[in-house]
N, C-alpha and C positions, 0 to 999 in steps of 0.2 A: 462422633468425636467429642472429647471433653471440652467443656467451656474454657475459653482462654482468657487470661487476665494480663494486664501490664503492671510490672513492678514500678513503683514510683516512691522516691524518698529524697529528702534533702539533708544536708549536713553542713553546719557552720564550722569552719576551721579558723582558728585564731592567728592565721598566718596570711601573708600577702598572696594575691592570686598568682603572681609569677612563681612563687615557691610551690604552691599546690599544683598548678598546671604542670610544672616541670616534673613532678613526681609521677605523673601519668604518661609522660612521653620520653623520659630518660630511662633506658632499659636497666641500668644499674640500680636506680632508685625504685623503679617499679617492682623489681625482684625482692626488694627489702620489705615491702609492706603488703603486696597484693595477696588476696586469698583469705578465707575465713580462718578462725582459730583452728589449729590442728593441721594446717596446710602451709606449705612454703612453695616458693617459685625459684627453681634453679636459674641463675642469671643466664646460663647458656641456652635456656629455652625461650628467652625473651627477644623478640624482634619488633622494633617500632620504626616504621617509615612514615613520619608525620607529614603526609601529603595526601590529597584526594587520590584514591586508588592504591594507597600504601597499606602496609600491614600493621596490625596491632595484635601480636601473637605471644602466647606464653603457655606454660603448662604448670598447673597446680599439682603438687604431690603431697599425699598424706604423710604426716610426720611419723605415724606409728606403722604404716604399711606402705612402703615406697612403690609397691605394685599397683596401688590405687592412685591413679592420676587422672587429671581432667584437663585436656588441652582446650585452650581458647584461641580460636583462629578467626580473626576479623579483618574485613576490608574497610578502610576508612572512606566514608561517603562525603563527609564534610569535616573540615578542621580549620579552626582559626585560633591562632596562638592566644592563650589566656582567656578565651571566650567559649569555645565549643569543640567537642569531639563527637562525631556521629559515625558509628560503624555498624556493619551487619556481619552476621556469621550464619552458617548453616548448621542446624541442630543435628546432632548425631549422638544417640545413646542417652538422651535426656528423658527420664521417666515422664510419661504423659504428653510428650511432644513428638509428633510424627517426624521421623528422620527426613531431612530435606527441607524442613520448615525454616524460613528465614527469620532470624531473631535480630532485633535491632537494639542498639545501645546508644543512648544520647546522654552525654555529660555536659552540663552547662555550668560555667564558672562565672560568678558575679562578685565584684568587690562589695564588701559590706563593712564600711568604716575601715578599721585596720585589719580586717579579716576577709574571708572568702566564703561564699555560699556555693556549694556544689549541689546541683539538682540532677538526679539520675532518673532516667526512664528506660526500662528494658522489658522486652517480651516479644511475643506472647508466651505465656506459661499457664499450665493448670494452676488453680488457686494455691494448692499446697507448695508447688515449686515457686510460685511468686513469693510466698511468705518466706520460704527458705532462702530465696535469692536476696530479699531485702535484709534478712538476718546476716547473710554472708557479707553483703556490702557494708552493713553497719559495723561488723567486726573488722573488716578491712579498713574502713575509715578510722576506727580507733587505733589500729596499727599505724596508719599514716600519721595520725596526730602525734603518736610517740616518736616517729621518725622525724617529723618536722620540729619537735621539741629538742632534738639532739643538736648540740652545737655544730654549726655549719662545717667547720673544718673536718668533721668526721665523715661527711658524705659529699663534699664538694668534688666535682670532677677535676682532674689535673689540668 
């Protein structure tokens, strides 16, 4: 079996932790920013049940080839509003990762002055997939930065 690695990255958002955290648990907001460049998430594919045992599911779809999609199906193991989200999913069709492998995702949210630091840990992956994973999350975080910079009245829930 290929040596496995954990993806680890941090990102500082210039926005309050309540806004950043909400973008991870509000299905309408999650659909607006999640996924690397060249992908989008149809809001109809997003399901978030923000409780232990709940779901954090979505499907990324390639912008140029809608037949190329990547579902993310996770069960939440730990969740604390504005602090942490921990989920697990079962690998299927990920190059270099044996089908059935449990993948973990931990997102930690920490206040940093007037901003928020998000620390992400995810894996296990082969080294090349770890690096691609970090690149995808970095692109997603930049998309989230742009969303958070949008005047609130454009993405507030009714």
